[in-house]
C-alpha positions in Angstrom: 53.1 44.6 58.1 54.7 47.9 58.2 58.5 48.7 57.1 60.3 49.6 60.2 62.5 52.0 58.1 59.3 54.4 58.0 60.1 55.6 61.2 64.3 54.8 61.3 64.0 51.9 63.3 65.7 47.9 62.2 63.4 44.9 62.6 64.7 42.0 65.3 63.5 38.6 65.7 63.7 36.3 68.7 62.9 32.9 68.5 62.0 31.1 72.0 61.0 27.6 72.2 59.0 26.1 74.8 55.4 26.1 75.1 54.1 29.5 75.4 50.7 30.7 76.6 48.6 33.7 75.4 48.8 36.0 78.7 52.8 35.5 78.4 52.5 37.0 74.5 49.9 39.8 75.4 52.3 41.1 78.5 55.1 40.9 76.0 53.0 43.7 73.9 53.8 46.2 76.4 57.5 45.7 76.8 59.4 48.4 74.7 59.2 48.0 71.0 57.7 45.0 70.1 55.8 44.7 67.1 54.1 41.7 67.3 54.4 38.5 69.0 53.9 35.2 67.2 52.3 31.7 69.5 53.5 28.5 66.9 51.2 25.7 67.2 54.2 23.8 68.4 54.4 26.1 71.6 57.2 28.5 69.8 57.0 31.9 70.3 58.1 34.1 68.3 58.7 37.9 69.0 59.2 40.7 66.3 61.3 44.2 67.7 61.1 47.3 66.0 63.9 49.3 67.5 66.5 52.2 68.1 68.6 49.9 70.3 68.9 46.1 69.6 70.8 45.5 72.6 68.8 46.9 75.3 65.2 45.8 73.9 66.6 42.1 73.2 68.0 42.2 76.9 64.6 43.4 78.5 62.7 40.6 76.6 65.3 38.2 78.0 64.8 39.7 81.5 61.0 39.2 81.4 61.0 35.8 80.0 63.9 34.4 81.6 65.3 32.7 79.4 67.4 33.7 75.8 66.2 33.3 72.5 67.2 30.2 70.8 68.1 32.6 67.7 67.4 36.2 66.9 67.7 37.6 63.6 68.1 41.2 62.6 66.2 42.1 59.6 67.7 43.9 57.0 67.5 47.8 56.9 65.2 48.6 53.6 65.5 52.2 53.5 62.0 53.6 53.1 60.9 56.4 50.4 59.8 60.0 51.6 56.0 59.4 52.9 53.1 62.6 52.9 50.4 62.8 55.7 48.2 61.1 53.3 50.3 57.9 52.8 50.4 58.3 56.8 46.9 58.6 57.3 45.8 55.5 54.6 48.5 53.2 56.9 46.9 54.8 60.3 43.2 53.5 58.8 44.7 50.3 58.4 46.2 49.2 61.5 42.8 48.4 63.4 41.2 47.3 60.0 44.2 45.7 58.0 41.0 44.2 55.5 39.7 47.8 54.9 38.3 48.0 51.4 39.1 51.0 49.5 35.4 52.5 50.4 36.0 51.8 54.0 39.2 53.9 53.6 37.6 56.7 51.8 35.1 57.3 54.9 37.8 56.8 57.6 40.4 59.2 56.1 38.4 61.7 54.0 39.9 60.8 51.1 39.1 60.5 47.4 38.6 56.7 46.1 41.3 57.5 43.8 43.6 59.3 46.1 43.4 56.1 48.3 43.9 53.9 45.1 46.9 56.1 44.4 48.5 56.0 47.7 47.7 52.5 48.6 49.1 50.7 45.3 52.2 53.1 46.0 52.6 51.6 49.6 52.3 48.4 48.3 54.6 48.3 45.2 57.5 50.0 47.2 56.9 47.2 49.7 56.6 50.6 52.5 53.1 47.9 53.8 52.8 44.2 52.7 50.4 41.4 52.9 51.4 38.7 55.2 49.0 35.9 55.9 48.4 35.4 59.4 47.6 31.4 60.1 48.1 28.0 58.0 45.0 27.6 56.8 42.7 24.8 54.8 41.6 26.7 51.3 37.8 26.3 50.8 38.6 23.4 47.8 40.1 21.6 50.7 43.5 22.8 49.8 46.5 23.3 52.4 47.8 26.6 52.7 50.6 26.9 54.9 54.1 28.7 55.3 57.5 27.0 54.8 60.7 28.8 56.5 63.5 27.5 54.7 67.0 27.9 55.9 70.1 27.3 53.4 71.1 28.5 50.2 69.0 27.5 48.0 67.6 29.1 44.6 63.2 29.6 44.5 63.7 27.7 41.4 64.4 24.5 43.2 62.2 24.8 45.6 59.5 25.5 42.9 60.3 22.2 41.5 58.9 20.2 44.4 56.6 22.1 46.0 54.8 23.2 42.8 52.6 26.3 44.1 55.3 28.5 46.1 55.5 32.5 46.8 58.4 34.1 48.2 56.7 36.4 51.1 60.2 37.2 52.7 64.5 36.3 52.0 67.0 36.9 54.6 70.6 37.4 53.6 72.2 36.8 56.9 71.4 33.8 58.1 70.2 32.9 54.8 66.2 32.3 55.2 63.3 31.7 53.5 59.8 32.4 54.3 57.7 30.6 51.9 54.3 30.6 51.3 52.5 26.7 49.8 50.1 25.1 48.7 49.4 21.3 48.9 46.3 19.2 48.0 46.5 17.3 51.7 48.4 17.2 55.1 49.8 14.2 53.4 51.4 15.5 50.5 52.4 18.6 52.8 54.8 16.2 54.5 56.1 14.4 51.7 57.0 17.3 49.9 58.9 18.7 53.0 60.8 15.4 53.0 61.9 15.8 49.0 62.7 19.4 50.0 64.9 18.1 52.3 67.2 16.3 49.6 68.1 19.3 47.6 71.4 20.9 47.7 72.1 23.5 50.1 69.2 23.3 52.3 69.9 23.3 56.0 66.3 23.0 57.2 62.6 23.3 55.8 60.2 23.8 58.5 56.5 23.8 58.6 55.4 27.0 60.4 52.1 27.1 61.4 51.2 30.1 63.5 48.6 29.6 66.5 48.0 33.0 66.6 49.6 36.0 66.2 49.3 39.3 68.4 49.7 43.3 67.1 51.1 46.0 69.5 48.7 48.5 67.3 49.4 51.0 70.8 53.2 51.1 68.8 52.2 51.4 65.4 49.5 54.2 65.9 52.1 56.1 68.5 54.9 56.0 65.9 52.5 56.8 62.8 51.4 60.0 64.6 54.4 60.5 66.0 55.6 61.1 62.2 52.1 63.4 61.4 52.4 65.5 64.1 56.2 66.3 62.9 55.1 66.9 59.4 52.3 69.6 60.6 54.5 71.5 63.1 57.1 71.8 60.1 53.8 72.6 58.0 52.6 75.3 60.6 56.7 76.3 60.4 57.1 76.6 57.3 53.9 79.2 56.6 54.7 81.3 59.7 58.6 82.3 57.8 56.4 83.4 54.9 
């Protein structure tokens, strides 16, 4: 996942209730500024926007679906550190092949292994890009790895007392919400732990959030990155001509 502030945009997340099909999700990827669409196992659909105009783009999605979102969240703007053409080239290569090894990135970018490793680590450390699991799944050992959406003012220390193995993926201040990746020994264990978590003070809800599929707009990402690369190259040429 890329921090949209890299492109001077903010993230908006829209939640729609219903029984949505893949055909609808694919059509939405062509709507302005739609970054990703998630289909949930329960039929719910979640749409992520990277936008400069929150109201217009949100209205556009409402008009396409014919319904209002059950909820919408404006992601906090996280200022991105300055990026180089090297950073952008690595990000561009990862769009189509997010699981690329260092060796594969070296081939696709024509950079040295040392350069790729250095810039990739910096991108991850600054949270310019982040690793987000796409689907809830069974691990090789038979354990269940699952995402949990926790709403309410609850400390992760309290969450870990009950869930044992839980990693905070993302935290939102308004409304107070946490996306947590958890592991349990069985589906029965998942249910028991969620019920126990509901008794924690300050917690409003804890919802198991298994994805059926996540669709990513690679075309939006490529166009935004290449637009920034073109700006770098034009500025570089301008400075060279001015010398």
